[in-house]
ZASEGU-102712 format. One record per residue (C-alpha): residue in one letter; x, z, y. Coordinates in steps of 0.2 Angstrom, whole numbers, padded with zeros to 4 digits, always signed. Example, Ala and Ser with C-alpha at 12.3 -4.5 7.8 and 13.67 -1.06 7.14 Angstrom:
residues 2
a+0062+0039-0022/s+0068+0036-0005/
end
This chain:
residues 457
x+0187+0108+0298/x+0197+0105+0282/x+0210+0116+0272/x+0223+0107+0262/x+0231+0115+0248/x+0242+0109+0233/x+0232+0098+0223/x+0216+0097+0234/x+0206+0101+0249/x+0191+0110+0255/x+0181+0105+0270/x+0165+0110+0280/x+0156+0102+0294/x+0142+0108+0306/x+0133+0098+0318/x+0117+0100+0328/x+0106+0089+0339/x+0093+0094+0352/x+0084+0080+0361/x+0068+0079+0372/x+0061+0061+0376/x+0046+0051+0379/x+0039+0037+0368/x+0034+0020+0375/x+0018+0018+0365/x+0010+0034+0372/x+0017+0038+0389/x+0009+0055+0390/x+0017+0061+0373/x+0034+0070+0373/x+0045+0072+0358/x+0055+0089+0356/x+0067+0086+0342/x+0080+0098+0334/x+0091+0094+0319/x+0104+0104+0310/x+0116+0099+0297/x+0129+0108+0286/x+0141+0098+0275/x+0153+0104+0262/x+0166+0092+0253/x+0181+0095+0242/x+0194+0086+0231/x+0204+0093+0216/x+0218+0084+0207/x+0219+0085+0188/x+0204+0098+0186/x+0203+0095+0167/x+0213+0086+0154/x+0209+0067+0155/x+0203+0068+0173/x+0214+0062+0187/x+0203+0069+0202/x+0187+0078+0205/x+0177+0074+0222/x+0161+0083+0228/x+0150+0082+0243/x+0135+0093+0247/x+0124+0093+0262/x+0109+0103+0269/x+0099+0096+0283/x+0084+0103+0293/x+0074+0092+0305/x+0059+0096+0316/x+0050+0087+0329/x+0035+0092+0340/x+0024+0079+0348/x+0018+0087+0364/x+0003+0081+0373/x+0003+0079+0392/x-0005+0096+0395/x+0009+0104+0385/x-0001+0107+0369/x+0008+0103+0353/x-0002+0090+0344/x+0008+0087+0328/x+0023+0095+0320/x+0035+0086+0308/x+0046+0097+0298/x+0059+0090+0285/x+0071+0099+0275/x+0083+0091+0262/x+0098+0095+0251/x+0109+0083+0241/x+0124+0084+0230/x+0136+0070+0224/x+0150+0074+0211/x+0163+0061+0206/x+0177+0061+0193/x+0190+0049+0191/x+0196+0048+0174/x+0214+0044+0168/x+0216+0026+0162/x+0209+0022+0145/x+0219+0007+0140/x+0217-0006+0154/x+0201+0003+0160/x+0201+0014+0176/x+0185+0021+0183/x+0173+0034+0191/x+0159+0043+0183/x+0147+0053+0194/x+0131+0063+0197/x+0119+0063+0212/x+0105+0074+0216/x+0093+0075+0231/x+0078+0086+0235/x+0068+0085+0251/x+0051+0091+0258/x+0041+0084+0273/x+0028+0095+0281/x+0017+0085+0293/x+0003+0095+0302/x-0008+0090+0317/x-0019+0076+0323/x-0006+0063+0324/x+0001+0066+0306/x+0001+0048+0298/x+0008+0055+0281/x+0004+0070+0271/x+0016+0084+0267/x+0027+0077+0253/x+0041+0082+0240/x+0054+0070+0235/x+0066+0073+0221/x+0080+0061+0214/x+0093+0063+0200/x+0105+0050+0195/x+0120+0047+0184/x+0132+0032+0188/x+0148+0025+0182/x+0160+0011+0188/x+0174+0004+0178/x+0188-0008+0183/x+0198-0019+0172/x+0214-0027+0179/x+0220-0042+0169/x+0230-0059+0171/x+0214-0067+0177/x+0211-0054+0191/x+0201-0038+0192/x+0184-0036+0185/x+0172-0022+0187/x+0155-0016+0180/x+0144-0003+0187/x+0128+0006+0180/x+0116+0018+0188/x+0102+0027+0180/x+0090+0037+0191/x+0074+0047+0190/x+0063+0049+0205/x+0047+0059+0209/x+0037+0057+0225/x+0023+0069+0227/x+0009+0071+0240/x+0001+0087+0244/x-0015+0077+0249/x-0027+0083+0263/x-0022+0099+0272/x-0040+0101+0277/x-0053+0095+0264/x-0066+0094+0278/x-0055+0080+0287/x-0051+0069+0272/x-0037+0056+0275/x-0024+0056+0262/x-0035+0061+0247/x-0031+0073+0233/x-0013+0078+0228/x-0004+0064+0219/x+0012+0063+0209/x+0022+0047+0206/x+0037+0046+0194/x+0049+0032+0193/x+0063+0027+0181/x+0076+0016+0189/x+0091+0006+0182/x+0103-0004+0191/x+0118-0014+0185/x+0132-0023+0194/x+0146-0035+0189/x+0160-0041+0200/x+0177-0050+0199/x+0191-0053+0212/x+0204-0067+0208/x+0220-0069+0218/x+0224-0086+0223/x+0239-0092+0234/x+0249-0079+0243/x+0237-0070+0254/x+0221-0078+0247/x+0208-0072+0235/x+0190-0075+0230/x+0177-0063+0224/x+0160-0064+0216/x+0147-0051+0212/x+0130-0051+0204/x+0118-0036+0203/x+0101-0031+0197/x+0094-0017+0207/x+0079-0006+0207/x+0072+0006+0221/x+0058+0018+0221/x+0045+0017+0235/x+0047+0030+0248/x+0034+0043+0253/x+0027+0034+0268/x+0027+0017+0258/x+0015+0026+0246/x+0005+0038+0256/x+0005+0034+0274/x-0013+0032+0282/x-0014+0034+0300/x-0009+0030+0318/x+0010+0029+0320/x+0011+0035+0338/x+0029+0030+0341/x+0025+0011+0336/x+0007+0010+0342/x+0001+0003+0325/x-0009+0010+0311/x+0001+0011+0295/x-0007+0011+0277/x+0003+0015+0262/x-0001+0010+0244/x-0001+0024+0231/x-0001+0012+0217/x+0016+0003+0222/x+0028+0002+0208/x+0047+0000+0208/x+0055-0013+0220/x+0066-0025+0210/x+0078-0039+0214/x+0093-0048+0209/x+0108-0051+0221/x+0122-0064+0220/x+0136-0066+0232/x+0153-0075+0233/x+0167-0074+0245/x+0185-0079+0250/x+0197-0068+0259/x+0214-0072+0267/x+0226-0060+0275/x+0244-0062+0283/x+0251-0049+0294/x+0239-0046+0309/x+0229-0062+0304/x+0214-0061+0292/x+0199-0072+0287/x+0184-0067+0277/x+0169-0078+0272/x+0154-0073+0261/x+0138-0081+0256/x+0124-0071+0247/x+0106-0072+0240/x+0094-0060+0234/x+0078-0064+0224/x+0065-0050+0223/x+0051-0050+0210/x+0044-0036+0220/x+0049-0032+0238/x+0040-0018+0248/x+0036-0025+0265/x+0026-0018+0279/x+0014-0033+0283/x+0002-0035+0298/x-0015-0038+0291/x-0022-0046+0306/x-0036-0032+0308/x-0038-0019+0321/x-0044-0002+0317/x-0049+0014+0326/x-0040+0031+0324/x-0050+0034+0308/x-0044+0018+0300/x-0061+0010+0301/x-0063-0008+0307/x-0064-0008+0326/x-0077-0019+0336/x-0069-0033+0346/x-0073-0025+0362/x-0066-0007+0357/x-0057+0001+0371/x-0045+0010+0358/x-0040-0001+0343/x-0023-0003+0335/x-0016-0017+0323/x-0017-0012+0305/x-0001-0014+0295/x+0000-0011+0276/x+0014-0009+0264/x+0013-0022+0250/x+0024-0028+0236/x+0027-0046+0238/x+0039-0059+0230/x+0053-0063+0242/x+0070-0071+0244/x+0084-0067+0256/x+0100-0077+0259/x+0113-0078+0272/x+0132-0078+0276/x+0144-0067+0285/x+0161-0073+0293/x+0174-0062+0300/x+0191-0067+0307/x+0205-0059+0317/x+0221-0066+0324/x+0236-0059+0335/x+0237-0070+0351/x+0253-0061+0358/x+0266-0048+0351/x+0277-0042+0365/x+0280-0025+0372/x+0261-0026+0372/x+0249-0034+0359/x+0233-0045+0361/x+0221-0047+0346/x+0206-0058+0345/x+0192-0055+0332/x+0175-0063+0328/x+0160-0059+0317/x+0145-0070+0313/x+0131-0065+0302/x+0115-0075+0298/x+0100-0070+0287/x+0085-0079+0281/x+0071-0070+0273/x+0055-0078+0266/x+0039-0070+0258/x+0037-0082+0243/x+0018-0077+0241/x+0014-0084+0258/x+0028-0096+0262/x+0031-0087+0279/x+0046-0077+0285/x+0047-0059+0282/x+0044-0049+0298/x+0057-0040+0308/x+0072-0049+0302/x+0088-0050+0313/x+0092-0067+0320/x+0109-0075+0319/x+0122-0064+0328/x+0139-0067+0335/x+0152-0054+0341/x+0168-0059+0350/x+0181-0047+0355/x+0198-0045+0363/x+0209-0030+0361/x+0225-0027+0371/x+0237-0012+0366/x+0253-0005+0374/x+0260+0011+0368/x+0246+0024+0369/x+0234+0013+0379/x+0221+0002+0372/x+0208-0009+0381/x+0194-0019+0373/x+0182-0033+0379/x+0167-0037+0368/x+0154-0051+0369/x+0139-0047+0358/x+0126-0061+0356/x+0110-0064+0346/x+0101-0081+0344/x+0082-0083+0348/x+0072-0077+0333/x+0057-0089+0331/x+0056-0088+0312/x+0042-0076+0311/x+0026-0074+0302/x+0010-0079+0311/x+0006-0061+0315/x+0022-0059+0325/x+0030-0066+0341/x+0047-0074+0344/x+0060-0064+0352/x+0072-0071+0365/x+0091-0072+0362/x+0103-0062+0372/x+0122-0060+0376/x+0129-0043+0381/x+0146-0038+0388/x+0154-0021+0383/x+0171-0014+0390/x+0181+0000+0383/x+0198+0009+0386/x+0207+0023+0377/x+0223+0033+0377/x+0231+0044+0364/x+0239+0060+0369/x+0249+0072+0360/x+0252+0090+0365/x+0263+0099+0352/x+0253+0100+0336/x+0237+0094+0345/x+0232+0075+0344/x+0219+0069+0356/x+0211+0053+0360/x+0202+0050+0377/x+0190+0036+0378/x+0178+0028+0390/x+0165+0014+0386/x+0154+0003+0397/x+0140-0004+0387/x+0130-0019+0393/x+0141-0020+0408/x+0130-0035+0415/x+0114-0024+0414/x+0106-0039+0405/x+0088-0037+0399/x+0087-0039+0380/x+0075-0035+0365/x+0077-0032+0347/x+0069-0043+0335/x+0069-0030+0321/x+0057-0018+0332/x+0039-0017+0330/x+0029-0031+0339/x+0018-0018+0347/x+0032-0009+0357/x+0046-0023+0357/x+0042-0028+0375/x+0041-0010+0381/x+0057-0004+0373/x+0072-0016+0378/x+0089-0013+0372/x+0099+0000+0383/x+0104-0006+0400/x+0121-0003+0408/x+0128+0014+0401/x+0144+0024+0403/x+0150+0035+0389/x+0166+0045+0391/x+0173+0055+0376/x+0187+0066+0370/x+0192+0068+0351/x+0205+0082+0347/x+0214+0086+0331/x+0222+0103+0328/x+0235+0107+0316/x+0239+0125+0311/x+0256+0126+0303/x+0267+0140+0297/x+0285+0141+0303/x+0296+0128+0294/x+0282+0122+0283/x+0272+0106+0283/x+0254+0106+0290/x+0242+0115+0278/x+0227+0119+0289/x+0218+0105+0299/x+0203+0104+0309/x+0195+0091+0321/x+0183+0092+0335/x+0175+0078+0345/x+0163+0075+0359/
end
């Protein structure tokens, strides 16, 4: 719900999720999961001299899941709690410059207890300042962005020194800098081109640093590297855009070169639950995957287009989207693992009054560009159908919708999932999803709406 007032707004959102499900790698394990989230957001116009707008967003999340054995006993408990705050101020124009300055803060803890815990309990903190400035001139619009961040990722080490796995407590500190430059240039009416270049740094996550154990959900033993340093890469992209009424076209090519890319790589070894090498005839052995920093290159393209085929009392629109990514480990010359293949989505959308109907054809090519430790994944084509209707009851707006996913019930697999469970966990089969989204407006007599809230299912 949100409350709008002169010069700003204040909003709050609450959501919860409760789920109980099995995992394909261990059929006798059941996951009991709960998640709660509280979000606050607000805007304020002209909060101080020189500032045009202040925006803020704060979140608090609590996540907990239990891994329950076949006999009903809880084997492992994961408990994660986190808070984050983002504050942005838009300043009034300074000469030809317009821009945003902001702060971001995050704090999260993870508690992992039990036999199947493959990471230790950890504490992650991040604090960053950032700014983006835009300059409009006769040659187009240029932009520059800068982000400075400090991150700490700490491990509590072994919960029980008598059962060593993660070692002594450790603390890692990272200083990160990222810079981005961009430009958009109008061309003929409706046409423009754009170019962007950025140098980015990312701190390794707690599981990339400290994981050391069997990841039950994927059926593989994952081992982190506590000596990992900052991931670093340079990204370049260029594109062209065209729009005319209901017709549009966008094409973009990009490339990223990583001097250090943190990748989860299969080592080719098999280990037991303790991480020790397993003999070839072992009844229980799992593939060993390790987080490594490698030199890497990614490049690809994205194409999007839409056009109106008919515009009568009813309209008919067609759209298409194509994306392709190539990713290479420059240290080995092989492809990086778990990269999506070329994908194509075609859609038709018909509308008349409050009614709308959609037909989508979602296809992926065969992914056979994989490292020697992985296997090719077959391509697929799925059909999705949808219908919706808008309804208004006084001051209440409602949208009723229904969607049929994978209408042909085709069997398909994701190339980005772990090889150990890919054949056990196909993409969802035919499914039907109805829903209702409602917006309420509370108004005072003769006055415009001042209080609004929305609910959806």
